[in-house]
C-alpha positions as CSV (number, residue, x, y, z in Angstrom):
1,Q,-181.6,-24.4,-151.1
2,L,-182.6,-26.8,-148.3
3,V,-186.0,-28.4,-148.3
4,E,-187.1,-30.6,-145.3
5,S,-189.8,-33.2,-145.4
6,G,-191.0,-36.2,-143.4
7,G,-192.5,-34.4,-140.4
8,G,-195.8,-35.4,-139.0
9,S,-197.7,-36.6,-135.9
10,V,-196.7,-39.8,-134.1
11,Q,-197.5,-41.4,-130.8
12,A,-194.8,-41.6,-128.1
13,G,-192.5,-44.5,-128.8
14,G,-192.9,-44.2,-132.5
15,S,-190.4,-43.3,-135.2
16,L,-190.1,-40.7,-138.0
17,R,-187.5,-40.1,-140.7
18,L,-186.8,-36.5,-141.8
19,S,-185.2,-35.7,-145.1
20,C,-183.4,-32.6,-146.2
21,A,-182.9,-32.2,-150.0
22,A,-179.9,-29.9,-150.6
23,S,-179.8,-28.4,-154.1
24,G,-176.8,-26.4,-155.2
25,F,-174.5,-27.9,-152.5
26,S,-171.8,-29.7,-154.4
27,S,-168.9,-29.5,-152.0
28,N,-168.3,-31.2,-148.7
29,R,-169.6,-29.2,-145.7
30,R,-171.0,-29.6,-142.3
31,M,-174.8,-30.0,-142.0
32,A,-177.0,-30.2,-139.0
33,W,-180.5,-30.7,-137.7
34,F,-181.8,-28.1,-135.3
35,R,-185.2,-27.9,-133.6
36,Q,-187.3,-25.3,-131.9
37,A,-190.1,-26.2,-129.5
38,P,-192.9,-23.7,-128.6
39,G,-191.5,-21.0,-126.2
40,K,-188.0,-22.4,-126.4
41,E,-184.8,-21.4,-128.1
42,R,-183.7,-23.3,-131.2
43,E,-181.2,-26.1,-130.3
44,G,-179.0,-28.4,-132.3
45,V,-179.8,-32.1,-132.2
46,A,-177.5,-33.8,-134.7
47,A,-174.7,-32.7,-137.0
48,L,-172.1,-34.2,-139.4
49,Y,-169.5,-33.2,-141.9
50,T,-170.4,-34.7,-145.3
51,G,-166.7,-35.5,-146.0
52,G,-166.7,-37.9,-143.1
53,G,-165.7,-37.9,-139.4
54,V,-167.5,-38.0,-136.1
55,N,-171.2,-37.2,-135.9
56,N,-172.4,-35.0,-133.1
57,Y,-175.6,-35.5,-131.1
58,A,-177.3,-33.6,-128.3
59,D,-177.5,-35.6,-125.1
60,S,-181.2,-35.5,-125.2
61,V,-181.4,-37.5,-128.5
62,K,-178.3,-39.6,-128.2
63,D,-179.1,-43.3,-128.9
64,R,-182.5,-42.4,-130.3
65,Y,-181.7,-40.2,-133.3
66,T,-179.4,-41.0,-136.2
67,I,-178.1,-38.5,-138.7
68,S,-177.0,-39.8,-142.1
69,Q,-176.5,-38.7,-145.7
70,D,-176.9,-39.9,-149.2
71,N,-174.2,-38.1,-151.1
72,A,-175.4,-39.4,-154.5
73,K,-178.8,-37.8,-153.9
74,N,-177.5,-34.8,-151.9
75,T,-179.9,-35.6,-149.1
76,L,-179.5,-35.4,-145.3
77,F,-181.6,-37.6,-143.1
78,L,-182.6,-37.7,-139.4
79,Q,-183.9,-41.0,-138.2
80,M,-185.8,-40.5,-135.0
81,D,-186.8,-43.5,-132.9
82,R,-188.4,-43.9,-129.5
83,L,-189.9,-40.4,-129.8
84,K,-191.1,-38.6,-126.7
85,P,-193.6,-35.7,-126.3
86,E,-190.7,-33.4,-125.5
87,D,-189.3,-34.0,-129.0
88,T,-192.2,-32.0,-130.4
89,A,-190.8,-29.1,-132.3
90,I,-190.2,-27.6,-135.7
91,Y,-187.1,-29.3,-137.1
92,Y,-184.7,-27.4,-139.4
93,C,-182.0,-28.5,-141.7
94,A,-178.9,-26.2,-141.8
95,A,-175.7,-26.1,-143.8
96,D,-172.4,-24.4,-143.6
97,R,-170.2,-23.1,-146.3
98,P,-167.4,-25.5,-147.5
99,P,-164.2,-25.1,-145.6
100,A,-162.5,-23.7,-148.7
101,Y,-165.1,-20.8,-148.5
102,G,-164.8,-20.0,-144.8
103,G,-166.7,-22.9,-143.3
104,D,-165.5,-25.4,-140.8
105,S,-165.6,-29.2,-140.6
106,W,-166.4,-29.7,-136.9
107,P,-170.1,-30.5,-136.6
108,S,-171.0,-27.9,-134.1
109,F,-174.4,-26.8,-132.8
110,N,-173.7,-23.1,-133.0
111,E,-176.5,-21.9,-135.3
112,D,-174.6,-18.7,-136.1
113,E,-172.1,-20.9,-138.0
114,Y,-174.7,-22.2,-140.4
115,P,-175.7,-19.6,-143.0
116,F,-178.1,-21.8,-144.9
117,W,-181.5,-22.9,-143.5
118,G,-184.5,-24.8,-144.6
119,Q,-188.1,-23.7,-143.9
120,G,-188.6,-26.4,-141.2
121,T,-190.9,-29.3,-140.7
122,Q,-193.3,-29.9,-137.8
123,V,-192.9,-33.0,-135.6
124,T,-195.6,-33.6,-133.1
125,V,-195.4,-36.4,-130.5
126,S,-198.4,-37.2,-128.4
């Protein structure tokens, strides 16, 4: 189960930190943050493999967003700085299966490769 929190309303230039509590996920796997703005398709913004390696960022958020994890607490984070109105969207946490169970380790933005999803959290930037 994936449960996001930390969304809210903020003025342009501000910051928010999203959290994704992952219960029942004990093995290393790739995890990602996606977002969907009104009238637009869902897009990947940041992804990582919990076992280590390169983090992946969409060009639109590079140098403003930081994805991280707390393995001890089984939590994924997304630190969002210098927010812009175009960052307004519902943000979703997603997880893949571990590689031993058919998943992959490359932190892609192909949402079809992530079978587990949270309910989403709204971020509004004005």
